[in-house]
N, C-alpha and C positions, 0 to 999 in steps of 0.2 A: 685529725693530725695537728692542727694548729692549737686546739685546746689542750691536747697532750703536752705539746711543746711548752706552752706558756705556764702550764701547771707545774711542769718540771723546773722551769726556770725559778718560779717562785718558792718551790721546795729547796732547791740546791743552792740558790744564791747566798743564803746566810753561811753555808759551808765554805764557800769562797772567802767570805769575810773572815772566818776562822783561820784559814790558810795565811790570809794577809796579816792578821794579828799575831800569828806565830812568827812570821818573818820579822815583824817589828820588834816583838819580844827578844828575839834572838839577836838582831843587829843593834837595837837601840837600848834595851834594858839588859842585855847580856844574859839572858835566861838560858840555862844549860840544858840541852836535850838530854843529856846523860841522867839528869835528875827526874825528868818527865817519864821517860820510857819505863823505868822500873816501877813507878808509881802505877802507870796504866797496866802493866802486865801482871804485877804481884798483889795489887790492892784492889783497884777499880774493876777490872775485868772479872775476877772471881765472883764478885757481888752480882754483876749484871748476868753472868752465867747461871749463877744459883737461882736468882729470881725468874729467869726464863724456864728453867727446868722445873721449878716449883709450880709455875702457872699453866703449863701445857696439859691438855686433855690426853692422857695415856691410852694408847691402843697399839695393837701389833703393827698396823700399817704406819702410824705415826712414828713409832719407835724404829721401825725398819728403814724408812726412807732417808733419814739422815745418813745412816750407814752406806746406803747406795750412792749418795752424793758424795761422802767421804771417800769412797772407792774411786769415783771419777776424778776427784782432786788429787788423790795419791797417785794414780796412774799417770796423769799428766805431769805432775811434778817430777817423778822418776824418769819419765821419758825425756823431759827437757833438761834434767840434770845430765843425762847422757849427751844430749844434743850440745850443751853448753861447754863441754870439754874441747869441742872444735873451735871455739871462739875465745875463751878466757882461761886463764891458768891461776887466777887469784879468786878471792871470795865473791867477785861479781857473778861467777858461775853459780854460786850457791843462792844468792839473792834472786837471780833469774829464775832458777828452778822453784823456788818458794813462790814468787809472783805468778808463775805459770800455773800453779795448782789451786789458786783462790782468787777472790776479787773483794771488792768493797761491799761485802754483803751486809754489813752493820750500819755504818754511818750513812751510806748511800742507799743500800738496798731495802731497809726497813721503811723509809719515807716513800720510796718508789712503790713497794708492794701496796702501801696504804692508799697511795694515789691512784694506782691502776686497777686494784681488784677489791672485791667485797671483803668485809671484815674477817669472815671464816678463812679465806685464802691467806689474807695478811697474817693471821695468827698462826697458821700452819707454816707459813714462810719463816716466821720469827723463830719457831722451834727448829725447823730444818737448818736454819742458819747455824745451829750448834754443830752441824757437820764441818763448817768452816772453822769454828773455834777448835773443834777437836782435831782437825787437820793441822791447824797453825800450831797447836800445842803439842803435837807429837812429830809426825813425819816432817812437817814443814819446819819446826823449830830445830829438829836434828839436822836437817839438810843445811840450814844456815849455820848452825854451830860447827858443823864439819869443816867449815871454811877457816876456822881459827883453833879448833880444839881437837884432841884425840877422840877415838871412838868411845872409850869409857867415859871421858869427861863430857861428851855430848849427850850420852844416855843419862848421866847424872843430872845434867841441866834440865833435860826433859822431865825427869822424874821429880824435880822440884817446882815444876809449874803448877801453881794452885788452882787455876781454871779447871784442869782436869778433874781434880777432887771435888770441886765446887759442883760441877755437872752431875757427878754421880751421887753426891749428898742431896742435891735438889730433887733428882728423880726418886730416890729412896724416900724422902720426906713427903713427896707427892704421892707416891704409892701407898704410904702407910697412913696418909691423912694428917700428917703432922705440919700444920701450918702456923707460922708466927702470927703475932697480933696484927690488927689492921694498920695501926700506926707505924709498926715496923716495916710492913709491906710498902706503905707509902714512902717511908724514908728510903727504902732501897730503889724506889723509882728515880730518885735524885742522882743516883750513880749512872743511869743510862745517859742523861744529859751531859754529865761531866765527862763520861767516856767518849761521846761523840765530840764535844768541844775540844778536849785536850788532844784526841786522836788526830783531828784535822789540823790544829795547831802545830803538831809534830811535823806535819808535811811542810808548813811554812818555815819552821825552824831549820829543817834540813836544806832549805834553798840557800841559806847562807853559804855553804860550802860549794855550791855550784859555781859561783863566780870565781871562787879561789882555786878550784881543782879542775875546772872545765866540764864539759858534757861529753858523755859516751853516747853517741847517736846510734851506734851499732846495739848497745843495750836498749835504748829506747825503741828502736825498730823491732827488735826481737820480742820485747814485751808486748808491743802492740799487736804483733802477729798472733801471739799466743791468745791474748785477751779478746781481741775484736775480730778474729778470723777463726781460730782453732776452736775456742770455747763455743761460739755459736754453732759452728758446724757439728761439733760433737753432740751438743744438747739436742739440736733440731734433728740430727740423725738419729739419736736415741728414741725422741718422740715418735719420729716416723716409723721405726722399727717397731715400737710398742703398738702404735695405732694399726699397723698393717698386719703384723703377725702374732705378737705376744698377748696384748690385751691385759697387762698386769697393773697398769696405772690408770688414773682417772684425770679428768679436765683440771681439776684443782692442783693436782701434782705437776701436770704440764705447765701450769702458770707459775709454780714455784720454780720449776727448772728454768723457765724463761728469765726470771730475775737473776739467777745464777749466771746465765749466759751473758747478759748485757751490762752489768755493773762494771765500772772501771777497776782499774788496778787497786789492790788492797792497801788502805792506808797503814794497816798494821805492819806492812812490810818495812815501813819506815821505823817504827818502834823496835821491831826485831833487829833491823839492821843496826840501829844505834847501840842497842844493848849488847850485841855480839860483834860490833865493829866490822860489819860486812857491807861496804859501799853504801852508806846511808845517803850520801849526796845524790848518787845516781837513782836510788830508789825514790827519793823525794821529787826529783825532776820528772821522772817517768810517771809517778802517781799524779802529779799536778797536771802534765799534759793529757793523760788518759781521762781525768775528770773534766777537763775542758772539752775534750773531743766527744765525750758522752752526751753532751747537750745535742750534738747532731746524730750521733749513732743510735741513741736509745729511741727517739721518735721514729727513725727509720725502721728499726727492728720491730717496734711496736706495731707500725703499720703493715709489716709483713706477717707478723704472728697473730695479732688480734683481730685482724679483718679478713 
């Protein structure tokens, strides 16, 4: 337990540094979030998605499991979009529903999977993480966009997201054996680090508006319930159901599901909220608190699940 905790602190601490640098950049250097968010979503993310799709070992089980996790994310998003109407009448409802369906599976989840599990499981997790990107690029993006745009405008914005096309292109190239040169593959690796750094800095940039516009503790409380109560209950319930009756999954996939269940709120929620003007300050504050809380919640969940 103590070893896991200290290992997580060492892995996660640089991410907190990036949050702080993002806040300093916004307050002291006047860096605009509105310039960073499109860069992340339309340029850097597609390269990361393409590289991951290109490198995965394709099999029916591997290809099918992300769709299963995508279904879990979509179901939770739509359910809490309905729940949100009882609490908010503005775009807060939309960013709440988006956050309920996903987590910080990239910036936070990948180092966590590499820390806790063997390389084979970590590689399987990285590909399954595409379920989150697919969710965020389709249903999640549409739900946020509906807070500011019409049905037709929202669908058009989804259709313009390049990550969706990058994933399919990467899988086609992978299947056909069309791989770029080794130097180009190495170059694409740089985008992963850039994605993580800028993504976490976006969280810090969003904190500037928290002091100016105040904090929505109802939003924070509700997002914490969905991420730290509902997600673990749903995932552990599905694992119990499969272990007891269905027998469709294996231990490696259980471990992948565990990471999805315990990661904090998605930092991408801040990028999406900034891009679509849907309560970015509330999203930033909730993401920061959930990331801090994960230092306690993840070791506890690991103790329950892994021992």
